[in-house]
N, C-alpha and C positions, 0 to 999 in steps of 0.2 A: 693359247694365252696371248696372243697378240693377232692382230687382225692381219687379214691378206695383204690389205695397203700399206701398212707399217714394214711387214715381210719385204715385199715386194719395192716399195722406197727406198732402204735401205740396199735393196739387191741389184738396184737401179744405182746406185753410186758409183762414180767410179773407179775412187778408190780408196780402200782403209786412209789413207792422208787427210781426205775433207776430213773422216768422220773423227781422226785424233785430234785433228785441229779445233774443233766445231767442241768438242771433249774440253778440252784446254781451256775455251772459252766460256763453256756455259758450266760443266763438272768444278770445273778450276783445277784440276790437279790432272797428272797424268794418267791415262786409265790405257795404255797401248803396252802390250806383252814384252817381255824380254827377245831382242832382234833374233834369236838363236831357235824362239818356237817358228817352226814353216811346214809351211805343207810338203811333204817329203813325199806325196802317193803321183799329187799333179797340180792341175793351176786355176783348180777348181775354187770360185765364192762358196762360202760359206754363211748362210745371217739364222741364225735360231738359238732361242733362249737357254741357257745354263742350265744343267744338272750335273751337279758340285758333287765329286768322291774325294773323302782327304785319306792318304797315307802314309802310316811312318817305318820305321826301321821296327824289324821283328827276325827270331831266328827261328820261330815256329812256320814250317812251310804248311801253309793254309791259302785255299785258293783267294780270290780277288773280291769277296762274296758282294760287296755292298757296289763295286765295280757291275759285277753279274746281274746282280738285281737292277742295278737302276738302268740299264740298256732294255732287259726285257718289259720292265715296268712305266718305263717312263711316256708320255708322248711324242707319237710321231716329228718330226721336226726338230728335233732335241738338240743340242751338242753337249756331248759328255766331256767335262771338265776336269782333268786330274790334277791335283797338284800333293804336293807334302813337304817331308823333310829334305835337305840339299840334294841331297845324295840318291834322292828318285832319279837323275838323270842318267848314273851309271847303269842302273836296270829297265829291260821294255815292260811297261804299264800296260801297252797293245800289243794285240798282235794278230793274225788272222782268225782267229776264232771268235776272238772281242767282233772284230768287224761283221762276220759273217753275222752274229746276232743283232748288230746294229743296223745292216740292212736291210735284216729279214722286217723291224720295227723300225723301216724307214726313218730314220734317223740322219738330221743332216752333216754331221762331222764331228771329230774326237779334236781336242786343243789339251795339249798332256806338256808337264814340267815334267817330266820323263822321258823314256825313249820309249821307242817303237820298233819291231822285228817284225818278221814276214813279208818284207817289201815286195819281194817278187810275188809272194800268192796274193796280196791287196791291190796292187796295178795288175795284174793278168785276170783274175777273179771278179773283183770288185769295181776298183779304179773309186774309192768312197777317201776322201779328204782327211786325211790325220795331221794333225800341224803339233808334232813333236820336237822338244829341243833336243833331244839326240835321237841317235841310231843305236842299239845293241844288240847282241843275242840273248843278252842275260837276262833270265825269269828273274820273277821276283818271289818267287817259292824260297822259303829258309831266308827270304833278306827283306823285303816287306809285305804289309797287310793294312788291308784297309779298314780304314778307323768309323766312317762315316760317309753319310752321304746327301745331298741339298741341304750341308751348311757352308759357311762363309770359308774360303780357302785363298792362300795366298799365289800369288802367282807373278811372282819376281816384286814389282811397287805396285801394283794394282790388288787388291781385294775382290776377287769374283763372287757376289753372292746368286743362292738361286734365284733363276729365273730373270737376271744383269742379259742382255741381246750381246751374242756375240758375233762380230764378224770378222770375217779372215779373208785373206785374199793372197796374189802375191805379194805386196809389201808388206807385210804381216798381220796379227790380230788385234782388235780392236774387243776390249767389254764396256757397254754401255751400259750404267745403271740403270733400273726398270723407271724409277719415280721421271728420269731422265729424258725416256728415249724419243720423244715427239719431239720435245724440243731442239736435240742433237740432230734431228733427220731436216729437220726445220734449214737449221743453219747450215749443215752439210748440204742441201740443195743449193744454197743461195752459193757457199764458196765455191764447187762444181760448175756453177753459172758463170758466177765472177772469172774463176780460170780459165773457162773455155775464151772466153771474149777477152779475156787478159792477154792469151794467147797467140789468137788471130791479130790482135794488133800489132806486136811483137811481131810476126811474121811481115805482115801488111807494110810494117814502117820501117822495118831492117835495124830496131830499135830496141835491147831490153830495157835500158833506163828509160825509154818513154813508155813503153809500156809498166814498170815500177810506177812512174813518176803520176799515173791516172789512176792506175789501181790498188796503191801502195799495199803489192803482197806479193811475199817471195818467200 
């Protein structure tokens, strides 16, 4: 979906902080996910197009079919994004078997407004990045079901559309709208470069104020 140059370009950005700042300027609104959504498995960075799954409350004991299908049917390099009702944080919408499927299909990672379980298994056997809001042993069966795939999903204040570019690292997760991917990358590279120069000036001059005065960035 995205060129290798785009994916590699975002992977080379020093931090999602630069991307979040670039989105503030170009998109004009917050595009970083809630701070609770963090990598529960490792420190790996992820960059890939969103495949979205919507879940809602139910008392039916049904498998998360849309998510299972998406894992098998989505293009390699995808990021599986799962959102839904607020109570989704009380259950594990991702676990060891789904991770096995994602690894088998060469996906980039998972980003969840819900919980993840089977951490020992995922860390030991797969080292697959899972950015989740919570960690919980509870199953979705009898509590939640998947309603749809590849429809917009709400992740905190951010609406993630299928195909938006998801970037996650130790600082958090940012969603770059598909139509702004190139412009945000260009500005993110510039921010990275200016911050590196600014940091060098601060160290060389022994003055934080001097670095701020020259570059006007904090």
